[in-house]
C-alpha positions in Angstrom: 17.0 7.9 -2.6 16.7 10.4 -5.4 13.1 10.7 -6.7 13.7 13.6 -9.0 11.4 14.7 -11.8 11.3 14.7 -15.6 13.6 17.7 -15.8 16.5 16.0 -14.0 19.2 14.7 -16.3 21.3 12.8 -13.8 21.1 11.3 -10.4 23.3 13.2 -7.9 26.4 11.5 -6.5 25.7 9.3 -3.5 22.0 8.9 -4.4 20.1 6.0 -5.9 16.9 5.9 -7.8 13.9 4.4 -6.0 12.9 0.8 -6.7 9.8 1.0 -8.9 7.7 -2.1 -9.9 4.9 -2.3 -12.4 2.1 -4.3 -11.0 -0.1 -6.7 -13.1 -3.4 -6.3 -14.8 -6.6 -7.1 -12.9 -8.0 -10.6 -13.5 -11.5 -11.8 -12.8 -12.7 -10.3 -9.6 -12.0 -6.7 -10.4 -13.5 -3.8 -8.4 -13.9 -0.1 -8.8 -10.9 0.3 -6.5 -8.3 2.5 -8.2 -5.6 0.1 -6.8 -7.2 -2.7 -8.9 -5.4 -1.5 -12.0 -2.0 -1.8 -13.6 0.2 0.9 -12.1 3.9 1.5 -11.4 4.7 2.3 -7.8 7.8 2.7 -5.6 8.4 -0.3 -3.4 10.4 0.3 -0.3 12.2 -2.8 1.0 14.0 -3.0 4.4 16.6 -5.7 4.9 18.2 -6.0 8.3 21.3 -8.2 8.6 24.6 -8.5 10.6 27.9 -10.2 10.0 28.3 -13.3 12.1 31.6 -14.6 10.6 33.7 -11.8 9.3 36.3 -14.0 7.6 33.6 -16.1 5.7 31.9 -12.8 4.8 35.0 -11.2 3.3 36.1 -14.3 1.4 32.6 -15.1 0.1 31.1 -11.6 -0.7 34.0 -9.2 -0.2 32.2 -6.3 1.5 29.1 -4.6 2.7 28.3 -2.8 -0.6 28.5 -6.0 -2.6 26.3 -7.8 0.0 23.7 -4.9 -0.1 23.8 -5.0 -4.0 23.2 -8.7 -4.2 20.5 -8.7 -1.5 18.7 -5.8 -3.2 18.9 -7.6 -6.6 17.4 -10.7 -5.1 14.7 -8.7 -3.3 13.7 -6.8 -6.5 13.7 -10.1 -8.5 11.5 -11.8 -6.0 9.0 -8.9 -5.7 9.0 -8.2 -9.4 8.1 -11.8 -10.1 5.2 -11.7 -7.6 3.9 -8.2 -8.1 4.0 -8.1 -11.9 1.2 -10.8 -11.8 -1.2 -9.0 -9.4 -2.7 -5.6 -8.8 -1.6 -3.3 -6.0 -4.9 -4.0 -4.2 -4.1 -7.7 -4.1 -0.4 -7.1 -3.2 -1.5 -4.9 -0.2 -4.0 -7.5 0.9 -1.4 -10.3 0.8 1.7 -8.4 1.9 2.5 -10.7 4.8 2.7 -13.6 2.3 5.0 -11.7 0.0 7.2 -10.6 3.0 7.5 -14.3 4.0 8.5 -15.2 0.4 11.0 -12.3 0.3 12.6 -13.3 3.6 12.8 -17.0 2.5 14.4 -16.1 -0.8 17.0 -13.9 0.9 17.8 -16.5 3.5 18.5 -19.0 0.8 20.7 -16.4 -1.0 22.8 -15.4 2.0 23.0 -18.8 3.7 26.8 -19.2 3.1 27.8 -15.6 3.4 28.7 -15.6 7.1 25.8 -13.2 7.9 22.6 -13.4 9.9 19.5 -12.1 8.1 17.5 -10.5 10.8 14.5 -9.5 8.7 13.4 -8.6 5.2 10.1 -6.9 4.3 8.3 -4.5 2.2 8.1 -1.4 4.3 5.8 0.6 1.9 4.3 0.7 -1.5 4.3 4.4 -2.4 1.9 5.4 -5.1 2.1 8.7 -7.0 0.8 11.9 -5.4 -2.0 12.2 -8.0 -3.2 8.6 -7.4 -3.2 9.2 -3.6 -5.2 12.4 -4.1 -7.7 10.5 -6.4 -8.1 7.7 -3.8 -8.6 10.3 -1.1 -11.1 12.1 -3.3 -13.1 8.9 -3.7 -13.2 8.4 0.1 -14.3 12.0 0.7 -17.0 11.8 -2.0 -18.4 8.6 -0.5 -18.4 10.1 2.9 -20.1 13.2 1.6 -22.8 11.0 -0.1 -23.3 9.1 3.1 -23.7 12.4 5.0 -26.4 13.6 2.5 -28.3 10.3 3.0 -28.1 10.6 6.8 -29.2 14.2 6.7 -32.2 13.4 4.4 -33.2 10.5 6.7 -32.9 12.7 9.8 -35.1 15.4 8.1 -37.7 12.8 7.0 -37.8 11.5 10.6 -38.1 15.0 12.0 -41.0 15.8 9.6 -42.7 12.5 10.5 -42.4 13.2 14.2 -43.6 16.8 13.8 -46.6 15.6 11.8 -47.4 13.0 14.4 -47.1 15.6 17.1 -49.4 18.0 15.2 -51.9 15.2 14.5 -51.9 14.2 18.2 -52.4 17.8 19.2 -55.4 18.1 16.8 -56.9 14.8 18.2 -56.5 16.2 21.7 -58.3 19.5 20.7 -61.2 17.5 19.2 -61.6 15.3 22.2 -61.7 18.4 24.5 -64.5 20.0 22.5 
């Protein structure tokens, strides 16, 4: 897979561009989650298959490259149809459902090809480096804020206990006199 950058003019020989899908807009129950937004992300699909009947495979599809191309096209169409309607947050939360749909769609597609589809699933949804850094920054900021609250509560409790100890000591001195 060639990810390249904006300065690249061509994809090197033997490489392919990543599969990128634009997710849908948030609807209704939106959150402050950065993944609850319309973004484009690389979706990595893994399809495992093997030839069961070589003669049927050759006469129906013609070869491995054509089989890969058709399965990839079907996978992208299936995921594009689903993911373009939901946010990445929802996609990640329902990934097993989408994997089941993907596998079902591919099984229907390859049923007469003379192959056995072992599995098909989304291996990863890769977001941009900047988005990942922003998400990490949010988590770190929240953890830092929680730490400040915990430290303040601990200090307040320490002062309360020290005050109680000082008050108890003063009461003890008064009772001795």
